[in-house]
N, CA, C and O atoms as a Tinker XYZ file with bonds, in Angstrom:
   272  protein
     1  N    -68.223000   78.853000 -117.707000    73     2
     2  CA   -69.500000   78.652000 -117.523000    64     1     3
     3  C    -70.041000   78.464000 -119.003000    63     2     4     5
     4  O    -69.546000   79.173000 -119.880000    81     3
     5  N    -70.773000   77.785000 -119.243000    73     3     6
     6  CA   -71.469000   77.271000 -120.571000    64     5     7
     7  C    -73.170000   78.084000 -120.514000    63     6     8     9
     8  O    -73.847000   78.228000 -119.496000    81     7
     9  N    -73.475000   78.441000 -121.674000    73     7    10
    10  CA   -74.791000   79.164000 -121.707000    64     9    11
    11  C    -75.627000   77.829000 -122.702000    63    10    12    13
    12  O    -75.175000   77.075000 -123.563000    81    11
    13  N    -76.806000   77.956000 -122.201000    73    11    14
    14  CA   -77.891000   76.985000 -123.012000    64    13    15
    15  C    -79.126000   77.724000 -123.141000    63    14    16    17
    16  O    -79.252000   78.881000 -122.740000    81    15
    17  N    -80.083000   77.017000 -123.730000    73    15    18
    18  CA   -81.516000   77.417000 -123.936000    64    17    19
    19  C    -82.373000   76.315000 -123.940000    63    18    20    21
    20  O    -82.119000   75.213000 -124.427000    81    19
    21  N    -83.405000   76.662000 -123.371000    73    19    22
    22  CA   -84.514000   75.770000 -123.391000    64    21    23
    23  C    -86.034000   76.597000 -123.405000    63    22    24    25
    24  O    -86.269000   77.604000 -122.738000    81    23
    25  N    -86.835000   76.029000 -124.177000    73    23    26
    26  CA   -88.099000   76.436000 -124.300000    64    25    27
    27  C    -89.000000   75.622000 -123.627000    63    26    28    29
    28  O    -88.900000   74.475000 -124.064000    81    27
    29  N    -89.867000   75.720000 -122.721000    73    27    30
    30  CA   -90.986000   74.744000 -122.166000    64    29    31
    31  C    -92.399000   75.296000 -122.555000    63    30    32    33
    32  O    -92.657000   76.488000 -122.382000    81    31
    33  N    -93.451000   74.289000 -123.162000    73    31    34
    34  CA   -94.583000   74.535000 -123.436000    64    33    35
    35  C    -95.391000   73.752000 -122.416000    63    34    36    37
    36  O    -95.123000   72.577000 -122.169000    81    35
    37  N    -96.420000   74.433000 -121.804000    73    35    38
    38  CA   -96.880000   73.766000 -120.852000    64    37    39
    39  C    -98.693000   73.767000 -121.472000    63    38    40    41
    40  O    -99.279000   74.827000 -121.694000    81    39
    41  N    -99.326000   72.444000 -121.660000    73    39    42
    42  CA  -100.281000   72.135000 -121.634000    64    41    43
    43  C   -101.186000   71.514000 -120.530000    63    42    44    45
    44  O   -100.994000   70.303000 -120.424000    81    43
    45  N   -101.897000   71.898000 -119.882000    73    43    46
    46  CA  -102.461000   70.997000 -118.747000    64    45    47
    47  C   -101.381000   70.353000 -117.763000    63    46    48    49
    48  O   -100.404000   70.999000 -117.383000    81    47
    49  N   -101.589000   69.223000 -117.432000    73    47    50
    50  CA  -100.446000   68.512000 -116.856000    64    49    51
    51  C    -99.198000   67.998000 -117.998000    63    50    52    53
    52  O    -98.140000   67.510000 -117.598000    81    51
    53  N    -99.462000   68.161000 -119.219000    73    51    54
    54  CA   -98.351000   67.897000 -120.125000    64    53    55
    55  C    -97.382000   69.151000 -120.005000    63    54    56    57
    56  O    -97.656000   70.282000 -119.605000    81    55
    57  N    -96.026000   68.576000 -120.516000    73    55    58
    58  CA   -95.315000   69.827000 -120.747000    64    57    59
    59  C    -94.125000   69.561000 -121.640000    63    58    60    61
    60  O    -93.346000   68.672000 -121.297000    81    59
    61  N    -93.913000   70.222000 -122.715000    73    59    62
    62  CA   -93.103000   69.851000 -123.509000    64    61    63
    63  C    -91.619000   70.785000 -123.657000    63    62    64    65
    64  O    -91.625000   72.015000 -123.708000    81    63
    65  N    -90.529000   70.049000 -123.706000    73    63    66
    66  CA   -89.090000   70.901000 -123.657000    64    65    67
    67  C    -88.158000   70.935000 -124.707000    63    66    68    69
    68  O    -87.467000   69.933000 -124.888000    81    67
    69  N    -88.029000   71.867000 -125.394000    73    67    70
    70  CA   -87.668000   72.190000 -126.791000    64    69    71
    71  C    -85.986000   72.701000 -126.345000    63    70    72    73
    72  O    -85.787000   73.785000 -125.796000    81    71
    73  N    -85.146000   71.973000 -126.598000    73    71    74
    74  CA   -83.726000   72.406000 -126.460000    64    73    75
    75  C    -82.916000   72.079000 -127.826000    63    74    76    77
    76  O    -83.389000   71.625000 -128.867000    81    75
    77  N    -81.325000   72.495000 -127.498000    73    75    78
    78  CA   -80.608000   72.152000 -128.947000    64    77    79
    79  C    -80.454000   70.927000 -128.823000    63    78    80    81
    80  O    -80.045000   70.398000 -129.857000    81    79
    81  N    -80.704000   69.877000 -127.507000    73    79    82
    82  CA   -80.408000   68.506000 -127.979000    64    81    83
    83  C    -81.501000   67.731000 -128.202000    63    82    84    85
    84  O    -81.362000   66.511000 -128.291000    81    83
    85  N    -82.997000   68.454000 -128.348000    73    83    86
    86  CA   -84.077000   67.602000 -128.957000    64    85    87
    87  C    -85.070000   68.158000 -128.016000    63    86    88    89
    88  O    -85.024000   69.110000 -127.237000    81    87
    89  N    -86.139000   67.141000 -128.359000    73    87    90
    90  CA   -87.338000   67.304000 -127.473000    64    89    91
    91  C    -87.644000   66.673000 -126.303000    63    90    92    93
    92  O    -87.184000   65.531000 -126.292000    81    91
    93  N    -88.196000   66.948000 -125.388000    73    91    94
    94  CA   -88.364000   65.852000 -124.182000    64    93    95
    95  C    -89.785000   66.269000 -123.908000    63    94    96    97
    96  O    -90.224000   67.303000 -124.410000    81    95
    97  N    -90.558000   65.464000 -123.091000    73    95    98
    98  CA   -91.702000   65.778000 -122.513000    64    97    99
    99  C    -91.830000   65.272000 -121.119000    63    98   100   101
   100  O    -91.040000   64.473000 -120.618000    81    99
   101  N    -93.005000   65.847000 -120.438000    73    99   102
   102  CA   -93.072000   65.123000 -119.115000    64   101   103
   103  C    -94.847000   65.374000 -119.046000    63   102   104   105
   104  O    -95.618000   66.003000 -119.771000    81   103
   105  N    -95.035000   64.553000 -117.807000    73   103   106
   106  CA   -96.613000   64.679000 -117.327000    64   105   107
   107  C    -96.723000   64.440000 -116.129000    63   106   108   109
   108  O    -96.140000   63.456000 -115.674000    81   107
   109  N    -97.389000   65.156000 -115.409000    73   107   110
   110  CA   -97.657000   65.123000 -113.993000    64   109   111
   111  C    -98.156000   66.209000 -113.317000    63   110   112   113
   112  O    -98.610000   67.126000 -114.000000    81   111
   113  N    -98.169000   66.298000 -112.165000    73   111   114
   114  CA   -98.387000   67.692000 -111.199000    64   113   115
   115  C    -97.245000   68.018000 -110.494000    63   114   116   117
   116  O    -96.176000   67.535000 -110.869000    81   115
   117  N    -97.290000   68.860000 -109.401000    73   115   118
   118  CA   -96.223000   69.274000 -108.536000    64   117   119
   119  C    -95.697000   68.359000 -107.849000    63   118   120   121
   120  O    -94.474000   68.418000 -107.717000    81   119
   121  N    -96.423000   67.259000 -107.214000    73   119   122
   122  CA   -95.973000   66.164000 -106.468000    64   121   123
   123  C    -95.446000   65.016000 -107.176000    63   122   124   125
   124  O    -94.749000   64.213000 -106.556000    81   123
   125  N    -95.682000   64.859000 -108.320000    73   123   126
   126  CA   -95.391000   63.611000 -109.114000    64   125   127
   127  C    -95.151000   63.667000 -110.589000    63   126   128   129
   128  O    -96.087000   64.051000 -111.291000    81   127
   129  N    -94.058000   63.346000 -111.128000    73   127   130
   130  CA   -94.466000   63.396000 -112.594000    64   129   131
   131  C    -93.332000   62.227000 -113.213000    63   130   132   133
   132  O    -92.357000   61.787000 -112.605000    81   131
   133  N    -93.764000   61.881000 -114.574000    73   131   134
   134  CA   -93.192000   61.038000 -115.348000    64   133   135
   135  C    -92.219000   61.884000 -116.499000    63   134   136   137
   136  O    -92.796000   62.793000 -117.097000    81   135
   137  N    -91.069000   61.681000 -116.766000    73   135   138
   138  CA   -90.625000   62.491000 -117.779000    64   137   139
   139  C    -89.631000   61.551000 -118.914000    63   138   140   141
   140  O    -89.049000   60.518000 -118.585000    81   139
   141  N    -89.587000   62.170000 -120.320000    73   139   142
   142  CA   -88.600000   61.347000 -121.051000    64   141   143
   143  C    -87.727000   62.519000 -121.581000    63   142   144   145
   144  O    -88.261000   63.532000 -122.033000    81   143
   145  N    -86.523000   62.386000 -121.526000    73   143   146
   146  CA   -85.405000   63.346000 -121.933000    64   145   147
   147  C    -85.168000   63.100000 -123.696000    63   146   148   149
   148  O    -85.414000   62.086000 -124.350000    81   147
   149  N    -84.708000   64.182000 -124.074000    73   147   150
   150  CA   -84.372000   64.047000 -125.676000    64   149   151
   151  C    -84.050000   62.955000 -125.903000    63   150   152   153
   152  O    -84.716000   62.294000 -126.700000    81   151
   153  N    -82.790000   62.353000 -125.198000    73   151   154
   154  CA   -82.280000   61.422000 -125.840000    64   153   155
   155  C    -82.738000   59.799000 -125.309000    63   154   156   157
   156  O    -81.994000   58.820000 -125.365000    81   155
   157  N    -83.991000   59.810000 -124.848000    73   155   158
   158  CA   -84.908000   58.643000 -124.629000    64   157   159
   159  C    -84.899000   58.178000 -123.166000    63   158   160   161
   160  O    -85.691000   57.271000 -122.913000    81   159
   161  N    -84.269000   58.562000 -122.326000    73   159   162
   162  CA   -84.132000   58.224000 -120.754000    64   161   163
   163  C    -85.444000   58.549000 -120.188000    63   162   164   165
   164  O    -86.060000   59.552000 -120.549000    81   163
   165  N    -85.929000   57.652000 -119.232000    73   163   166
   166  CA   -87.418000   57.991000 -118.631000    64   165   167
   167  C    -86.860000   58.053000 -117.258000    63   166   168   169
   168  O    -85.885000   57.426000 -116.845000    81   167
   169  N    -87.639000   58.931000 -116.573000    73   167   170
   170  CA   -87.515000   59.269000 -114.960000    64   169   171
   171  C    -88.817000   59.664000 -114.533000    63   170   172   173
   172  O    -89.661000   60.312000 -115.153000    81   171
   173  N    -88.862000   59.136000 -113.280000    73   171   174
   174  CA   -90.256000   59.141000 -112.259000    64   173   175
   175  C    -89.318000   60.133000 -111.121000    63   174   176   177
   176  O    -88.111000   60.015000 -110.912000    81   175
   177  N    -90.290000   61.156000 -110.454000    73   175   178
   178  CA   -89.981000   62.237000 -109.767000    64   177   179
   179  C    -91.031000   62.366000 -108.807000    63   178   180   181
   180  O    -92.176000   62.542000 -109.223000    81   179
   181  N    -90.749000   62.290000 -107.287000    73   179   182
   182  CA   -91.627000   62.366000 -106.565000    64   181   183
   183  C    -91.066000   63.551000 -105.562000    63   182   184   185
   184  O    -89.974000   63.486000 -104.998000    81   183
   185  N    -92.176000   64.853000 -105.414000    73   183   186
   186  CA   -91.634000   66.142000 -105.000000    64   185   187
   187  C    -92.213000   65.827000 -103.369000    63   186   188   189
   188  O    -93.400000   65.673000 -103.083000    81   187
   189  N    -91.236000   65.782000 -102.552000    73   187   190
   190  CA   -91.897000   66.033000 -100.939000    64   189   191
   191  C    -91.944000   67.304000 -100.193000    63   190   192   193
   192  O    -91.140000   68.205000 -100.434000    81   191
   193  N    -92.629000   67.376000  -99.524000    73   191   194
   194  CA   -92.839000   68.706000  -98.449000    64   193   195
   195  C    -91.326000   69.127000  -98.218000    63   194   196   197
   196  O    -90.490000   68.228000  -98.302000    81   195
   197  N    -90.977000   70.191000  -97.982000    73   195   198
   198  CA   -89.818000   70.821000  -97.371000    64   197   199
   199  C    -88.810000   70.862000  -98.560000    63   198   200   201
   200  O    -87.646000   71.140000  -98.272000    81   199
   201  N    -89.057000   70.669000  -99.587000    73   199   202
   202  CA   -88.219000   70.845000 -100.610000    64   201   203
   203  C    -87.114000   69.682000 -101.068000    63   202   204   205
   204  O    -86.122000   69.794000 -101.789000    81   203
   205  N    -87.624000   68.605000 -100.425000    73   203   206
   206  CA   -87.115000   67.354000 -100.981000    64   205   207
   207  C    -87.577000   66.609000 -102.064000    63   206   208   209
   208  O    -88.792000   66.647000 -102.258000    81   207
   209  N    -86.853000   65.904000 -102.853000    73   207   210
   210  CA   -87.505000   64.966000 -103.936000    64   209   211
   211  C    -86.524000   63.679000 -104.115000    63   210   212   213
   212  O    -85.366000   63.565000 -103.713000    81   211
   213  N    -87.225000   62.851000 -104.750000    73   211   214
   214  CA   -86.533000   61.574000 -105.005000    64   213   215
   215  C    -87.058000   61.161000 -106.531000    63   214   216   217
   216  O    -88.170000   61.163000 -107.060000    81   215
   217  N    -85.854000   60.842000 -106.936000    73   215   218
   218  CA   -86.056000   60.620000 -108.511000    64   217   219
   219  C    -85.498000   59.059000 -108.910000    63   218   220   221
   220  O    -84.613000   58.581000 -108.200000    81   219
   221  N    -85.901000   58.464000 -109.781000    73   219   222
   222  CA   -85.572000   57.184000 -110.404000    64   221   223
   223  C    -85.398000   57.178000 -111.998000    63   222   224   225
   224  O    -86.234000   57.891000 -112.553000    81   223
   225  N    -84.722000   56.693000 -112.646000    73   223   226
   226  CA   -84.646000   56.323000 -113.680000    64   225   227
   227  C    -85.394000   55.034000 -113.806000    63   226   228   229
   228  O    -85.265000   54.235000 -112.879000    81   227
   229  N    -86.331000   54.645000 -115.047000    73   227   230
   230  CA   -87.178000   53.453000 -115.476000    64   229   231
   231  C    -86.813000   53.065000 -116.521000    63   230   232   233
   232  O    -86.282000   53.886000 -117.269000    81   231
   233  N    -86.930000   51.967000 -116.866000    73   231   234
   234  CA   -86.837000   51.183000 -118.209000    64   233   235
   235  C    -85.528000   50.419000 -118.350000    63   234   236   237
   236  O    -84.940000   49.914000 -117.394000    81   235
   237  N    -85.136000   50.376000 -119.553000    73   235   238
   238  CA   -83.946000   49.401000 -119.970000    64   237   239
   239  C    -82.928000   50.337000 -119.507000    63   238   240   241
   240  O    -83.124000   51.552000 -119.469000    81   239
   241  N    -81.658000   49.676000 -119.095000    73   239   242
   242  CA   -80.520000   50.053000 -118.696000    64   241   243
   243  C    -79.481000   50.461000 -120.031000    63   242   244   245
   244  O    -79.777000   49.944000 -121.107000    81   243
   245  N    -78.654000   51.086000 -119.998000    73   243   246
   246  CA   -77.858000   51.297000 -121.198000    64   245   247
   247  C    -76.973000   49.873000 -121.661000    63   246   248   249
   248  O    -76.328000   49.194000 -120.861000    81   247
   249  N    -77.090000   49.614000 -123.016000    73   247   250
   250  CA   -76.315000   48.388000 -123.132000    64   249   251
   251  C    -74.915000   48.464000 -122.983000    63   250   252   253
   252  O    -74.298000   47.406000 -123.104000    81   251
   253  N    -74.195000   49.647000 -122.710000    73   251   254
   254  CA   -72.778000   49.867000 -122.571000    64   253   255
   255  C    -72.471000   49.964000 -121.037000    63   254   256   257
   256  O    -72.154000   51.013000 -120.477000    81   255
   257  N    -72.598000   48.779000 -120.442000    73   255   258
   258  CA   -72.470000   48.997000 -119.063000    64   257   259
   259  C    -71.217000   47.997000 -118.666000    63   258   260   261
   260  O    -71.215000   47.350000 -117.618000    81   259
   261  N    -70.128000   47.952000 -119.659000    73   259   262
   262  CA   -68.776000   47.220000 -119.490000    64   261   263
   263  C    -69.111000   45.740000 -119.218000    63   262   264   265
   264  O    -68.440000   45.035000 -118.464000    81   263
   265  N    -70.163000   45.342000 -119.869000    73   263   266
   266  CA   -70.364000   43.762000 -119.983000    64   265   267
   267  C    -70.739000   43.574000 -121.427000    63   266   268   269
   268  O    -71.663000   44.243000 -121.888000    81   267
   269  N    -70.033000   42.642000 -122.232000    73   267   270
   270  CA   -70.286000   42.331000 -123.838000    64   269   271
   271  C    -70.880000   41.172000 -123.806000    63   270   272
   272  O    -71.222000   40.624000 -124.854000    81   271
């Protein structure tokens, strides 16, 4: 099992995440939020009642998908 560290700073609907991999940020509320990871990936997440959630990556796909 590996150990990690993450620090979150919340300012209203914005959250900034600091980790060894870089800085990520997100915007939204308890039901819906948009986030960007330290490596630049973007996600939209919707939290549903009962503990269910649906997430989807948005934006460009990686250019290394096996096609040249």
